[in-house]
C-alpha positions as CSV (number, residue, x, y, z in Angstrom):
1,X,40.3,-20.5,-70.2
2,X,41.5,-21.5,-66.7
3,X,44.3,-18.9,-66.8
4,X,42.2,-16.0,-67.8
5,X,43.2,-12.6,-66.4
6,X,41.9,-9.1,-67.0
7,X,44.2,-6.7,-68.7
8,X,45.9,-4.4,-66.1
9,X,44.5,-1.2,-67.7
10,X,41.0,-2.5,-67.4
11,X,41.6,-3.3,-63.7
12,X,43.1,0.2,-63.2
13,X,40.2,2.0,-64.9
14,X,37.3,-0.1,-63.6
15,X,35.6,-1.8,-60.6
16,X,35.1,-5.5,-61.2
17,X,31.5,-6.3,-60.5
18,X,31.5,-10.1,-61.2
19,X,30.7,-12.6,-63.9
20,X,27.7,-12.7,-66.2
21,X,26.8,-15.6,-68.6
22,X,29.8,-15.0,-71.0
23,X,31.6,-11.9,-69.7
24,X,33.3,-10.3,-66.8
25,X,31.3,-7.2,-65.9
26,X,33.3,-4.1,-65.0
27,X,32.1,-0.6,-64.0
28,X,34.3,2.3,-65.3
29,X,35.6,4.3,-62.3
30,X,34.4,7.7,-63.7
31,X,30.9,8.3,-62.5
32,X,30.3,11.2,-64.9
33,X,28.5,8.7,-67.1
34,X,27.3,5.1,-66.3
35,X,29.8,3.0,-68.2
36,X,30.0,-0.8,-68.2
37,X,32.8,-2.8,-69.8
38,X,32.2,-6.5,-70.6
39,X,35.2,-8.8,-71.1
40,X,34.6,-12.2,-72.6
41,X,37.0,-15.0,-71.8
42,X,38.8,-15.4,-75.1
43,X,42.1,-14.9,-76.8
44,X,40.4,-13.4,-79.8
45,X,40.6,-9.7,-80.3
46,X,37.4,-9.1,-82.3
47,X,33.9,-9.7,-81.2
48,X,32.8,-10.7,-84.6
49,X,35.4,-13.5,-84.7
50,X,33.9,-15.3,-81.6
51,X,32.1,-18.5,-82.3
52,X,28.5,-17.8,-82.9
53,X,27.2,-19.2,-79.6
54,X,29.7,-17.3,-77.6
55,X,29.2,-14.1,-79.5
56,X,25.4,-14.3,-79.0
57,X,25.9,-14.9,-75.3
58,X,28.2,-11.9,-75.0
59,X,25.6,-9.8,-76.8
60,X,23.0,-11.0,-74.4
61,X,25.2,-9.8,-71.6
62,X,25.5,-6.5,-73.3
63,X,21.7,-6.3,-73.6
64,X,21.4,-7.0,-69.8
65,X,23.7,-4.0,-69.2
66,X,21.9,-1.9,-71.7
67,X,18.5,-2.7,-70.2
68,X,19.8,-1.7,-66.8
69,X,21.0,1.6,-68.2
70,X,17.7,2.5,-69.8
71,X,15.2,0.9,-67.4
72,X,16.8,1.6,-64.1
73,X,19.1,4.6,-64.7
74,X,16.9,6.3,-67.2
75,X,19.5,6.8,-69.9
76,X,17.7,7.6,-73.2
77,X,20.6,6.4,-75.3
78,X,23.1,3.6,-75.0
79,X,26.4,3.5,-76.9
80,X,28.0,0.1,-77.5
81,X,31.6,-0.2,-78.9
82,X,34.5,-2.6,-79.0
83,X,37.5,-0.7,-80.0
84,X,40.6,-2.2,-78.5
85,X,43.1,0.4,-79.7
86,X,44.8,0.8,-76.3
87,X,43.7,-2.5,-74.6
88,X,44.2,-5.5,-76.9
89,X,42.0,-7.8,-74.8
90,X,38.5,-8.0,-76.3
91,X,36.1,-5.9,-74.3
92,X,32.8,-4.2,-75.1
93,X,31.9,-0.8,-73.8
94,X,28.2,-0.3,-72.9
95,X,27.7,3.4,-72.0
96,X,24.6,5.2,-70.9
97,X,24.2,8.6,-72.6
98,X,22.0,11.5,-71.9
99,X,21.7,15.1,-73.2
100,X,22.7,16.1,-69.6
101,X,26.0,14.2,-69.5
102,X,29.1,16.3,-69.6
103,X,30.3,15.5,-73.1
104,X,26.9,15.1,-74.9
105,X,26.6,14.7,-77.9
106,X,30.3,14.0,-78.4
107,X,31.8,10.6,-77.7
108,X,33.1,9.9,-74.3
109,X,36.6,9.1,-75.6
110,X,38.7,12.2,-75.4
111,X,35.9,14.4,-74.1
112,X,35.1,13.0,-70.6
113,X,36.9,14.4,-67.6
114,X,37.0,12.6,-64.3
115,X,34.5,14.5,-62.3
116,X,33.4,12.0,-59.7
117,X,34.3,8.5,-58.6
118,X,31.7,6.0,-57.5
119,X,31.3,5.4,-53.8
120,X,31.7,1.8,-52.5
121,X,28.0,1.8,-51.8
122,X,27.2,2.7,-55.4
123,X,29.5,0.0,-56.7
124,X,27.7,-2.5,-54.4
125,X,24.4,-1.4,-55.8
126,X,25.5,-2.1,-59.4
127,X,27.0,-5.4,-58.3
128,X,23.8,-6.6,-56.5
129,X,21.5,-5.5,-59.4
130,X,23.5,-7.0,-62.2
131,X,25.5,-10.0,-60.9
132,X,23.6,-10.7,-57.7
133,X,26.1,-10.0,-55.1
């Protein structure tokens, strides 16, 4: 998709980190919980409607983000969801959860207040670790 663009709401809510195998990797601006959003290049709105090879590669990208959340950040639980009620562009949330996060055990949607934004140094650390630059 040569004319692919990220939805304006995703750009407003996130730091773009770069491109993985099949997805654009974003970091949600709210540092209260580590929250990645992966956006595959497609016009389809449902992850399960992707061609099998593309879907499997997107899920491998999700696994990469999940592994970082558990192995590097020490999150004991990872929530994965593709909802798309407010943003119609297909995107997958990969969120590190912990009993110490501010809305545990409730979902982040509707319960997570903006308590802290990431510093540019923190964003650069995520970028370097996950997309190499």
